[in-house]
C-alpha positions, 0 to 999 in steps of 0.5 A: 482460506481465511475468514473475517467477520465484519460486524458490530461486535469485535471481529475475529480473523482466522488467518493463514499467512506465509511464514517468511524469514526476518530480513535483517539489516546492517544499515546502522553500526553500533558505533555511531560517531558523535558530531561536534554538535552536542545537545543536552538531554531532552525529556518529554517535560523539558522540550524547549518552548520555542519548539513546542510553540510551533503551530500544529494547525499550520502543518501541511498535509502532504504524503508520508514517504516511507523510506524508499530505500532503508539505506538512504541517508537523504530521505526527506520526511513528510507529514502522513497523508491521511491525518484526518484532522477535519474534513475541510483539510482534505481536497475534494478528490481526497474526500470523495476517496475517503467517502467511497471507502467508508460510505458503508459506515454512518457517523450521523449519530456517533458524536455526543454533544457534551465536551470532555476536552477540557480535562486536566493534564493529570487525566491524560497522563494517567490514562496513557500510563494505564494502557498495557503497552511495551512502547513508552507513551509519555505525555507532554504539551505536544501530545496533548495538542494532537490528542485534542486534534483527534477527539475535538477536531476529528471525532467522526474520523475517530468514530469511523476508525474505531469501527474499521479497527474491528475488521483490521486490528485482528489481522494486525494483532495476529501478525504482530504476535507471530513476529513478537512485536508490540501490539500497539504498533497496530495504531501506525496505520491509523496515522498512515492511512486512516485504515483505508487500504486504498489510500494513495499518497502524492509521493506514491506510497499506498495501502494501510501501511503506506509503503513506497513501491521499492520498499514493498518489493524489498519486503516481498510484496508484488507491485505491478500494473495489475496487482498491488499487494501494498493494498492487501491487508494481510500481505502488507501487514506481513511486510510491515512486521518484517520492516519494523522487526528489521528496524528494531534489530538496529535501534532497540528502541521503539520510538526510534523505530517509529521515527525511522518509519517516517523519515528513514534511518539516515535522518535518525542516524544523523540526529543521533550523531548531532545529539552526541550519540544519545539513542533516545527519541526525546534526546534527539528530538531537536535534531530530527526533521520537523515532521518526524518530531511530530510523528511520535507524539501523533502516534501516542495521540492515536493510541489515546484516541482509539482507546479513550474515544468513548470517554470523549463522547465518540461512539463507533460508527454503525455498519449498514450490514453484517458481512461474513467474508471468505477467501478462495485462491484461483490460478485462473485469469479473472476479471472482477466484472465477471464475478460481479455479474454472475454472482450479483455482487456490486463492483464497489463491494468487490473492490472494497474486499479486493483492493489489491487488484488495481485494474480489477483483474486477477492475473492468473498463473500463480494462485491469487486470493479472491475475497467474497461474501461467504454466501457467494463462495459456494456459488463461485465454485459451482459456476466457475466455468461460466464465470470465466467464460462470461465476456472473456474475450473483451475483459481478459482475452484481449491481448494480441499474441502477435501482430500480423500487420507490418511484422518485421522479420529480422532473419528474412528482412521482410514484413508481413501484411495480412498473411503475405510477406513483402521482401525488398530486393537487395544488391546481390540477391537472386531468385534462388537465394531469395527462395532459399531464404524463405524456404520456397521454390523459384517457380513459386516466386515467379508465380506469386510475382508474375515474373517470366524470367529470372531478372530482378532489380534491387529496390523492388519488392517481392511477395512471398505468399506462404 
């Protein structure tokens, strides 16, 4: 069982996870041949002015496409779907989805009225350098632009994510620690999904880490009509750690890994070739797709916003209530509505705790996790039989094992309707051969069909009442 405490204080997650082998990847060889196009080294402070002049406000908010196949060289990168710069940038459906997933947070009094966004560059630079990080977090004009997007344009979203981080970051940190990965990678889901486990992109990516289905399955996640483990915080984090580890085994540079997470290794490889074989993000910066050029600066800005949001007057969104949750595993086919009605838990709350069950059904057979408020776990165990029996026929037992109406039998050439098989007589058939085919007697055939003699005609139908 795993326990997670969602409270106004830092949450601790005692999580039992599966140990999985690291998937290695041989997509990129160490010998990258340089193209005829070469570039001078580009550093954070020397990026060409025309590149930096791109209006960050003009970025189109379209879904992030995590590499559908990490062997694919033609993956087109796109901007993360849940870059929540401001509420007006989202469609009505997207805002309703966000509000539903976060409505238990209140941001009314989260943002102070004073303005701290006119700080000198030296302050931003010093704060980034002070963070205890393995991944380099350099400062430049582009990073500053995205920092201001977070702390000035989207303070309420930052307030929400600061509160949500208390629930999800212990899960991320536990997995990152086991895989010996930098803790600051926990900020990737900030720019991927805004810490919304139910986030879905128009391209088909889903979950906190925004995996595409093929990539999710490649790294061991179950994705089908009933279960989508991309939305399971623990399972998807495990898959993300394996993905990031495999990318680092190729590039040995975390900024390149982060870039590959956005646009795929193929685009990163081409940028390296065009940069004359240089393997540094800022050196290959001009040759990356536009969206990926912004992706690492956004990642740096997310690190800043989540660590220094309070310095800009942003407080954590308060929660409506403290909730202690516990998880049990069951092999029984189960509908969340059965749990909701018997244990008096709202369906919205159950769906928020179990976002991986896209149709509210635990398939059964294998052991599936069910997350509940901790005070309800004992009741579930005591009432499990009555819970499983509640409206079982309409909720989970409504799959037909067979179709009686017009069921074709390829062996006999007949079909059944309400327990009676109808057989069309063929050329060369006789009552004796038909009787043998259906394991009955000639006498029975005559009785069932009102026949007095043995004469039959091709094209006519016979009833076999057995």
